[in-house]
N, C-alpha and C positions, 0 to 999 in steps of 0.2 A: 504494500500500500504506500501511496505517496504522502510525504509530509506536507500538510496544507497549512501549517502554522503561519506562513507568510502571507496567506490570502486574506486581505482585508477589504478589497474592492475589485472592480472589474480589471483594472490594469495589472494588479498583482496576480489575478487569475490567469490573465493572458501570458504574463511572464513565466508562469509555471509550465506553459505549453510551448513557449517560444523556441525551444531547441528541437521540436519534433514536427517536421513538415507533414507528417500524417495526421497531426492534430490541429495545426494552425498554419495558414498561409496568408501572406499580405501581397497586394498587388497595387501598382501605381497606374495601371492601365485605366483610362477614363471609362466610367460606367454611368448610364442614365438610371436614376432611381425609379423612373416610370417603366416598370415591367422588365427592363433589360437586366437589372441586378438580379431579380428573382429568376429570370430565364437562365442566367449564367449559373447561379448556385444550384438550380434544379439538377443540372447535370454533374455537379461536383460533389454535393454532399447533402442535399435535402432529404433524400430517403423517404421513409414513411409511405403514406398513401398518395404521394405526388404521382401524377401520370408518368409512366415510363417513357423514355429512359431517365432513370435517376439512380442514385446510389448513396450509401453512407460514405462520407468523406470528411476532410478537415473543415474546421471553421475557417472563415475568410474575413480579412479586413480589407475593404476597398478604400484606398487612400485618396482617390481622385474622383469626386462625384460631380458630374456635369451640372453646372448651374449653382454649385455650392462650394466656392473656393475655401480651402482649408478644412472642410468637413470630412469626416470619416464615418464609414458605416461598417459595423460588425454583424455578421450573420452566421448562424449555425453553431454557436458556442456549445450548445447542449444537444446537438443533433447526432449524438453517438453515445450509447449507454456507457461504454468503457471510458469515454472522456468525462462524462458526468461523474462517474465513480472516482476517477482520479482527482477531479476538482473538489470532491467532498471527502477524500481520504478513505475511500472504500474500494471494493472490487465490484465487477459487474454482477456477481451473484449475491453479494452481501449488502449492496447499497440500499435495498428496500428495508432490511432490518436495521441498517445504520440510521435511516430516517425515523424508523419506529422508535429507536432508542432516544433520539432527540425529542420526540413527543413526550417521553417520560422524564426528560431532564431539561425542561425549558429554561431559558435565560431571558428575562424581560428586557426590552430595549431601554436605552438611556438617553435622555434629552440633554444636550450640551448647552452650557450657558457661558457667559462672559467671553474671555478671549478664545476659548475653544470653539464657541459658536461663530465668532468673528472670522476664524480661520477655516471654516468649513469648506472643503474642496468644491462642493456643489454650488457655492455662491461666489466663486472667483470672478465670474463675469455675470452682470445683471442687465437684462433687457426689459424695460418697462413698457407695458402696452399703451401707456399714456403718451409715449413718444410718437409723434406723427409718422415717423418712418417705420414703426414696428409692423411687421407682417410675418407671422409664424410660417407662412407658406414659402417665404424666401429665406427665413432664418435657419430652419432645420429641414434636412432632407427626410421626408416621410415617404418611403417607397410604396409603390403599388406592386402587387404580386402578378396580376394579369392585366390585359388591355381593357377588360370590362369591369374592373373594380369600381366601386361607387366613388372613390376618390383616393387620395393619398392616406395611408394608415400608419399610425404608431402601433406596432403589433406587440411590443413587449414593454408597455407602460404600466407600472405598478401604481394603482390608485391608492392613496392614503386618505381615509375619511374618518369622521367621528360621529357617533350617534348623538344627535342634538338633545336627546332626553337623558341618556345615562352617562354620556361623556366617554364611553369606551371607544377605542379606535380599532380599525381593521384595515387590511391590505388585500387587494385582489387585482388580477390582470384582466383587462377587458379590451375589446377592439375599439379603437379611437380613430375617428375619421376627421380629417381636416376639412372644415366647411367654409372658412373665411379667414380674414387677417387675424382675428382674435376669437375664433369660434371653432369648437370641436364638438362632434356628437359622440355619445358613449352608448354602446350596446351592453345592456345587462341581461344575461340569461336569467330565467326565473329562479328566485331563491337566493340571489347574491346579497351579501350583507350590506354593501354600500348602497345598493338599490333600495334596501329598507331604510337606510339613513336618509336617502334622498326623499323618499315618500313621507317620512316624518317631518322633515324640514319643509317640504312643499305643503303639507297639511297646515303648518303654522304660517305659511305665506313667506317663508324665508329661503334664501339661497343656501346651498350646502357648500362650504369651502372645502376644496380638495387640492392635493398635489398629485401630479403624475411623474413618477420617478423612473428614469431610464438609465441603463448602463450600470449594472449592479453586480455585487458579489453573487455568484450563482446560487449560493446557499439561501439568499433572501428570496430569489425568484422561485426556487423549488419549494421552499417552506410556505410561500404564499399560496401554493396551489392545492393545499389540503382543503377539504370541504366537510360540511356537517354529514354525519354526526360526530366524526372524529374531532373536528374543530367547530363546536357549536356556536350559536349566536352569542357574542360577548367575548370570544376567544381571539386574542391578537396573535396572528400567525408569525409576526416578527420574533416571537419567543422561540419558534422552531429553529430559525436561522441562528439565534443565539445559542440554542442547544447544540446545533451542529458545529459551531465554531468555538464553543466554550467561552464566549464573551458576548456582551450585549451589542445589538445593532445600535448605532449612534444616530440620533435625530437632532435636527435644528429647526427653530421656528422659521417658517416661510417669510419672505420679505413683504408680501402684499396681502396675504390672507391669513386668517386665524387658523392655521393648520401647520403640520410638521412636514419636513422634508428629510429624506435619507441623506445624511451628511456626506457620504462618499459617492453619491450618484454622479454620473457624468452629466446628466441633463435633468432639470426639474421644471415642469410646467405648472405654474400656479394659477388658480382661478376658482370659479364658483359654478355649480350646477344651478341653473336658473329655475325658479318655481313656475309651473304652468306653461313652460315653453317646450315645444316639441318641433323637431325638424325631420324632413324626409332624408334618409341616409344618402340617397343618390341625387339630391336636389341640384347639384352642379353638373351632373353627367347624364342622368336619365337612363343609365344602363339597365336598371332593374336588378342588378346584382350588388352584393356587398363585397365580399372577398372570399377566397377559398377557405373553407372551414374544416375542422378536424375530421369529419366523416369522409372527406375526399371530394366534396362538391362545392360549387360556388353557392354561398348562402344568398338568399334573396335580400334585396335592400329593404331595410325596415322602414315602414311609412311614418313612424312617429317615435323619434328617439330624444332623450334628454339632451339639452344643449349646455355646454360648458363655455362660459365667458372667460377667456384667458386674461389674466392681469399682469403676468410677468413670465419670463423664461430666465432661469439661472443655469449656469453651466460651469464646468471646469474649463481651464485653458485648453484649447484644441480638443473639444469634446468628441467622444465616440458615441454615435447614435446606434443603439443595438436593435436589431430587428430579427424576424424569423421568416422563413419561407414555408407557408402552410398550404395544404395540410401535410406536414412533414415529420421527420423523426424528432425534431426539436420539441414539437408539441407533445409527442409521446413521452419524451423524457420529463418535460415540465409537469404534466398531469399524471402520467402513468406511474412514475416511480412513487410519488405520494399516494396514489391509489394502492399500489402494492403494500406500502408501509401501513396504510389504514387497514387493509384486509388482513395482513399478517397479525397485526396487533389484536384485531377483533377476534380472529380465528384462534389465536393462542389462548385468549381468555375464555372463549366459548367451548372449544374442543381441544384442550391442551395435548400437544404432541401429534395431532393427526395431520395437519397441513404443514409440510416441510418447505414449500417454496410457492411463490405466486409470481406470475408474469402478466402485467397489463399490456396486452399485445398491441403492436403498432397498427395492425389492421383495423382496430377499433379506436385509433387515435389516443390510446391510453385510457379511454373511458368506457367503451362499449363491450370489450371482450377481455375476459380474464381466464387464465389457465392455472388451475390449482393442482399441485402435486401432493398426493396423500399417501400416508404410510399405513397401510392396512395390516392389522395384526390378529384379527379375529373376524368371525362371521358378522358380528354386529357392525363392523366398520363398513360393510357394504351400504348400510343405511346411514351411518355417520358421515360418509363421504358426500352423500346427497344433502345431508343436513348442512354440511360445510358450504355447499353451493348456495343454499338458502340464506345462510348467515352472510355470505358475500353480497348477495343481492340486497339484503336489508341494510348492510353497512354502507354501500355506495349506490345511491338510488339511480344514478345514470347508467350503471352497468346493465347490459342487455343480454349477453350470452356468457355462460360459464362452461368451460371444458374441464372435466376431471380426468387426471392421468395418475398412473402409479409412479412409485419412486424410481423405477428404472427408465423413465421417460424424461428427457431434458425439456423443461418448459420453455426454454429460450430457443429451442431448435424446432422451427415450424415443420420440417420434414418428419421429425420424430413424433410430434404431436399428431400430424395427419396419419402417420403409420398406426398410432394407437387408435385413432378414430376408425381407421379402416379395418383393423384386425381384432379390436376389442369392444366393438359396439354394434348393436343391431338396432335399426331405427325405431322399430315398434316396441322394443323393450327398454331402451336406454336413453331415450330423449324425453325429457320432462318439460312441459310448457306451463307457464303461469300467465294467463291473459289479463289484459286490462290494467297494467301496472304503469305508474309514471316512469318516464325515461328521460329522453333529451330531445328538445324541440328541433335541433339542427339535423337530426337524422331524418332524411326525406321519406323513409318508410314509416315513420311514426306520425302520419298525417291521415285525417279522414279521407282525403282523396285517394290514398293508397289502400286503406282499410276502412270501409264505411262503418264498421262497428265501433270505431274509435270516437269518443265524444269530442275531443279536441286534439290539437297537435301536441306531441310530447308524451303520448301514451302508447304503450306497445305490449307485445307478448314477450315475456322473458323466457329464455330457453336454457336448460341444463343438458349438456351432452356428457353422459357418463361413459367415458372411454377407459374405465378401469375394469380389470377382470374380476369375476366373483372370487371371493377368498377361497371357497372350497375347490375351485378349479385352478388354483395358482400353479400347480405343477404343469398343467397343460400350456401355460402362457409364459413359461420361463424362457427368456431370450437366450440365443446361442452365445456361449461364453468363449471368448478368445483369451489366449495366453497374454499376460501382461509383459510386454517387451519394450525396452527403451530403444527407439529407432536411431538414436544419435550416431552410433558408429557407422551404420549403413549410409545415412544421409551425408556424413562427413566424407566418406569414401566416394560417394556418388558425385559430390560437388568437386572434390579434388580431381576426379577423372574428367569431369566436364571442363574444369578450368584448364586442364592440360591439353585440351583440344582433341582428345581421342574420341571423336564422334563417328568416324567411319570405320567400318570393319570391326575386327575384334579389339577389345581393350588391350592397351599396351602392357 
């Protein structure tokens, strides 16, 4: 595992990867943020459910952004599970449990004051919206993923808001579309906490002050993606990042609104969500589309979204704007690994020792599909395995499909999982359906137009695929066992032979 004690912000995270071209590349070749940047990265490292051809690859820093002298854009930092594990001081197979441990050892954030606040990196440069030359459209490069996006988007903006009644704060990531010189629309999926804060403020006829924080320590972004019931209403997810790093996330008062900013952020947008104001997401383009969402489709443009009035933008010197290409592997890492941690934690408590590994698969964008590895030890575990699937569905309500496999199946290897489904499952015996359950509105199959039985969008049939063998037939399903041999001597000899040029005829 990598020593991550030096990681305190985005720049130190990038420094950890700088010596590995398989993890991080930088380019000075000019790139247009309007669809071109995403088109480039789609082929280099986006992965996930992005339309082929795509692959998992290194993160990229684009140093020359057309129309934005001096601006830089980072994409794909978390678009690889092994890279995320390295940044968090774990391994690809242990990172889920690493996050679960942070849940049980939270460290509350700390608000800086005095000279510490004055020296906050995120406020090294301040741009006020009252300046007649202020225009967020020319100040910050907000990329579009496709040519039919509703507009430019900030895709990795962490919103920090406060409940106007209780005073507790929360952080969440939402899609933010640039609508004007000082206007942004914000899409809230149902049930998000800051949306509830906004509703409370709106009921009182008041705006809700928020900050949008970009370019962060990856631990902050990963921690922010936990959801209820793991992190219920009133839980500040910044505690999770504190638990991961063993030190508090540092906050500073914003310059123009009564809200806090993340002190080490690259960019902070300050402003207010206005009461009673709604805008059409594609009002400037009329495309009918929003942007590519995690299920793999262009989401529809929302007809009525809350509007944020921007009051200031604060940045570090030479800031890095961080974005993602969706629906890609980075989204899977951001939401999928916290999903795994939530499920592991809940399953350990409900059925101790039964579930040994969980994978929130990229085919479901880290949300819709989970693979559970179970350790059966008795006949009763045939039923307990399916109970585990029900616990998973209850723990993470957006989860749609659960696949159960035995311990001899690698949950991170899709071929191995499909093999288990092919040879250890009969459709009429081993598929369990639970109809009429709430899911996720962005899945196009969860709509009344697709299934007339559904009352509204975001309701679906949950499915359990039991690809585990019955305990009493375990001897019939034992996999062929190969001898454990270290291939190193043979590989070394083969490489030496190849290096010697003995490619034709018999080996020398």
